[in-house]
C-alpha positions in Angstrom: -4.3 34.3 -23.6 -3.5 32.6 -19.7 -0.4 33.6 -18.1 2.7 31.0 -19.0 2.6 30.1 -15.1 -0.6 28.7 -15.3 -0.6 26.7 -18.5 3.3 25.1 -17.4 1.1 24.1 -14.1 -1.4 22.4 -16.2 0.7 21.0 -18.4 2.5 19.5 -15.0 -1.1 18.4 -13.5 -2.2 16.3 -16.5 0.5 13.6 -16.6 0.2 13.1 -12.8 -3.6 12.9 -13.1 -3.0 10.1 -15.7 -0.1 8.5 -13.3 -2.4 8.3 -10.4 -5.9 7.3 -12.4 -6.5 3.9 -12.0 -8.1 1.5 -14.4 -11.8 2.2 -12.9 -11.2 6.0 -13.4 -10.6 6.9 -9.8 -7.2 8.4 -8.0 -5.2 6.1 -6.2 -5.7 6.5 -2.6 -2.4 7.9 -1.1 -1.6 10.5 1.2 -4.9 12.7 1.4 -6.8 11.3 -2.0 -10.6 11.0 -1.4 -13.7 10.4 -3.4 -13.1 10.7 -7.3 -15.6 12.2 -9.3 -14.7 10.2 -12.1 -17.1 11.9 -14.7 -15.5 15.4 -13.9 -11.8 13.9 -14.0 -12.5 12.2 -17.2 -13.9 15.5 -18.9 -10.7 17.2 -17.7 -8.5 14.6 -19.1 -10.3 15.1 -22.3 -8.9 18.9 -22.6 -5.3 17.5 -22.3 -3.8 18.0 -25.6 -1.1 15.5 -25.3 -2.7 12.5 -24.0 0.6 10.4 -23.4 1.0 7.1 -21.6 1.6 7.5 -17.9 5.5 7.2 -16.8 6.4 4.5 -14.6 8.4 6.5 -12.0 7.3 10.0 -11.0 11.0 10.9 -9.5 10.2 14.0 -7.6 7.4 12.5 -5.5 8.6 8.9 -5.7 5.8 6.9 -6.6 6.1 4.2 -9.4 3.4 3.0 -11.7 3.6 -0.6 -13.2 1.4 -1.8 -16.1 2.0 -5.4 -16.8 -0.4 -7.1 -19.0 -3.7 -6.4 -17.5 -2.4 -5.8 -14.2 -1.8 -2.3 -12.8 0.3 -1.4 -9.4 1.1 1.9 -8.1 3.4 2.0 -5.1 4.6 4.8 -2.7 8.4 4.9 -2.7 8.3 8.8 -1.9 10.0 10.5 1.2 8.2 12.6 3.7 7.5 16.2 3.1 8.8 18.7 5.5 6.9 18.4 8.8 4.9 21.6 8.2 3.3 20.2 5.0 2.3 16.7 6.6 -1.2 17.9 7.9 -3.0 15.9 5.6 -0.1 13.4 4.8 -0.6 9.7 5.7 1.8 7.2 7.2 1.5 4.8 3.9 5.2 4.6 2.7 5.6 1.2 0.7 1.7 0.8 0.4 0.4 0.0 -2.8 -3.0 -0.4 -5.0 -3.4 -3.0 -7.4 -6.3 -3.7 -10.4 -6.6 -6.1 -13.1 -8.4 -4.7 -16.0 -11.1 -2.7 -15.4 -11.8 -4.3 -11.8 -10.0 -2.9 -8.5 -8.3 -5.4 -6.4 -6.1 -4.1 -3.7 -6.6 -0.5 -2.2 -5.8 2.0 0.6 -8.6 3.1 2.5 -8.0 6.7 1.3 -9.3 10.2 2.9 -12.9 10.6 4.0 -15.1 13.6 2.3 -15.3 16.6 4.6 -18.6 15.3 6.2 -17.2 12.3 7.7 -14.1 13.9 9.7 -14.3 11.5 12.5 -12.5 8.8 9.9 -9.9 11.4 9.1 -7.2 10.2 11.8 -7.6 6.3 11.2 -7.3 7.1 7.4 -3.7 8.5 8.1 -2.5 5.6 10.2 -0.4 2.9 8.5 -3.2 -0.1 9.1 -5.3 1.8 6.6 -2.9 1.0 4.2 -1.9 -1.9 2.2 1.5 -2.3 3.8 2.9 -3.8 7.2 2.5 -2.4 10.4 3.8 -3.0 13.7 2.2 -3.6 17.2 -0.8 -1.7 15.2 1.1 1.4 15.3 2.1 3.8 12.4 5.6 3.7 10.8 5.3 7.7 11.5 4.9 9.6 14.6 1.7 11.7 15.1 2.8 15.2 16.7 0.5 16.7 19.2 -0.1 13.6 21.3 -0.6 14.4 25.3 -0.9 12.2 28.1 -1.8 9.4 26.0 -4.6 11.2 24.3 -5.4 10.9 20.4 -3.7 13.3 18.6 -5.8 16.0 16.5 -7.0 14.9 12.9 -4.6 17.4 11.2 -1.5 16.5 13.2 1.6 16.7 11.7 3.9 13.6 11.0 7.7 13.2 11.6 9.1 10.2 9.6 9.6 8.0 8.7 13.2 7.8 9.2 15.8 6.7 6.3 13.3 5.9 3.6 14.6 4.1 1.0 12.9 3.1 -2.6 14.1 2.3 -5.8 12.6 0.7 -9.0 14.3 -1.7 -11.6 13.5 -3.4 -14.6 15.3 -6.7 -14.9 14.0 -8.2 -18.1 12.2 -11.1 -16.7 10.7 -9.2 -13.7 10.1 -5.7 -12.6 11.3 -4.9 -9.2 10.2 -2.6 -6.5 12.5 -2.3 -3.4 12.0 0.1 -0.6 12.9 0.2 3.4 12.5 2.5 6.4 13.3 2.9 10.1 10.0 4.2 11.0 9.9 1.7 13.8 13.4 2.0 15.2 13.2 4.7 17.8 10.1 3.1 19.3 10.7 -0.7 19.0 14.1 -1.0 17.5 12.7 -2.8 14.4 13.5 -1.7 10.5 11.2 -3.0 7.8 12.3 -3.7 4.3 10.0 -4.6 1.3 10.7 -6.0 -2.2 8.0 -6.9 -4.8 8.8 -8.7 -8.2 6.4 -8.3 -10.9 6.4 -10.9 -13.7 6.0 -9.2 -17.4 2.4 -11.0 -17.8 1.1 -9.4 -14.7 0.1 -12.8 -13.4 2.2 -13.0 -10.5 3.7 -10.8 -8.1 6.2 -12.3 -5.5 7.3 -10.5 -2.8 8.8 -10.0 0.8 8.6 -8.0 3.9 11.8 -8.4 6.3 11.9 -7.3 9.8 15.3 -6.9 11.3 16.2 -5.8 15.0 19.0 -6.1 17.3 16.4 -6.6 20.2 12.8 -5.2 20.7 12.2 -2.3 22.8 9.3 -0.6 24.0 8.9 2.8 26.3 6.2 0.5 28.0 8.3 -2.6 28.4 8.8 -5.7 26.4 6.8 -6.4 23.4 6.2 -9.5 21.2 6.9 -7.6 17.9 3.5 -8.1 16.5 3.2 -7.8 12.7 0.4 -7.3 10.4 0.8 -7.1 6.6 -2.5 -5.7 5.3 -4.3 -6.0 1.8 -7.2 -3.8 1.9 -10.0 -5.0 -0.5 -12.1 -2.9 -3.0 -15.9 -3.6 -2.0 -16.6 -5.1 -5.2 -13.9 -8.2 -4.2 -15.2 -11.6 -2.8 -12.6 -12.9 -0.5 -12.7 -16.7 0.9 -10.1 -18.3 3.0 -9.0 -21.8 1.2 -7.3 -24.6 1.7 -5.4 -25.5 4.8 -5.9 -21.6 5.9 -2.7 -20.0 4.4 -4.2 -18.8 1.3 -7.4 -16.3 -0.1 -9.0 -16.7 -2.9 -10.3 -13.2 -4.1 -12.7 -13.0 -7.0 -12.9 -9.9 -9.4 -15.9 -8.0 -10.3 -14.6 -8.8 -13.8 -14.8 -12.5 -13.1 -10.9 -13.2 -12.5 -10.0 -15.3 -9.8 -6.6 -14.3 -7.9 -5.0 -16.0 -4.6 -2.9 -14.4 -2.1 -0.7 -17.0 -0.1 2.0 -16.7 2.4 4.4 -18.2 4.9 2.6 -15.7 7.8 1.9 -17.6 11.3 -1.8 -16.3 10.5 -3.9 -15.7 7.5 -7.4 -14.1 8.3 -10.0 -11.8 6.5 -11.4 -8.9 8.7 -13.8 -6.1 8.3 -12.2 -2.6 6.7 -14.0 0.4 5.2 -13.2 2.1 1.9 -13.5 5.9 3.1 -12.7 7.7 -0.3 -16.1 7.1 -1.5 -18.9 9.7 -2.7 -21.4 7.8 -1.1 -19.3 8.0 2.3 -17.6 5.4 3.9 -18.3 1.9 2.3 -18.0 -1.6 4.3 -15.4 -3.8 2.7 -12.7 -6.5 3.9 -8.9 -6.8 4.1 -6.6 -10.0 4.1 -4.4 -9.9 7.0 -1.0 -11.7 7.2 0.1 -11.6 11.1 2.4 -13.2 13.4 5.1 -12.3 16.1 8.8 -11.8 16.3 9.3 -13.0 19.5 13.3 -13.4 20.0 13.8 -13.7 16.4 16.6 -11.2 14.9 15.1 -11.3 11.3 11.5 -12.5 10.0 11.0 -12.6 6.6 7.2 -13.2 5.3 6.9 -14.3 1.8 3.7 -13.5 -0.2 2.3 -14.0 -3.5 -0.5 -12.7 -5.2 -1.3 -15.2 -8.1 -4.0 -15.2 -11.0 -5.4 -18.5 -11.1 -6.8 -20.4 -14.2 -4.8 -20.2 -17.4 -1.9 -18.9 -16.7 1.6 -20.5 -16.6 3.3 -18.2 -14.1 4.6 -19.9 -10.9 5.8 -18.3 -7.9 9.5 -17.5 -7.4 9.5 -18.8 -4.1 6.9 -21.1 -2.7 5.7 -19.7 0.7 5.1 -23.5 1.9 8.7 -24.0 1.4 10.1 -20.9 3.3 9.6 -22.0 6.8 8.3 -20.1 9.6 10.1 -16.9 8.1 12.0 -15.9 11.1 15.5 -16.7 12.0 17.9 -16.1 15.2 21.4 -14.7 14.9 
């Protein structure tokens, strides 16, 4: 008979494995999650006597899992651990992954395997995650930097400061809200994100907001360059459409989706899926970018919509939201 402590631990582990397991059998790529041996994971879960459905919120860690129709979204709303436990933590607060059916769509880069350590530091930065970054910098500060040199790959993290996250079911929409002051001490900017998911799962209407009383930087004035990244699974084909303000995504199951926004620039850039058993795999990312300039507040509205036979319509039309910047 195994000790009670062991069986209790297994009882806690199984629901979390189901929570983070995506429709394609891989573990969501947050905070050090690397390549998933999908066959081994399926075998482990086959020994789960309970076989319950994953919960929506993991209250102790702060993650949210939303299943709407065939759409699955997992989002990181968790506070950072104590500094001494952050050597493998990632600066990915407010990032999310998304799939439809058995087709992965939006991912984080994930952590590389041990034989690709040269990617370890990059994998932990905010730009390696599907969220907003400012000035190509991370929302948490890497400790151990000296004279401008890169920190070690296992550097501890400080921040983000004042992380807030919440999930609510509003009946006609599921809402994820979060904010942090990770850029406040360095740049004088706070960031908040809101994601609304329709029950059908066919439309995600979202907004990233940057607020400041005045940009600052230790190196002088900055323009407040922001980038909202959507790293794509290698199986996704992406193409700029229309007037350049939208991107069409074709998933491996044949579904077509569209990312649209009121950002100043929309681009498709190179990316890497690091959490792959074959080693780093080239892929692409959709990048919505712009400058804060002298604006006190910038609102970037973006929608992810399944095109075709859906009756869903964006809650906010990005093309009617103006430039997204306001002066106060």
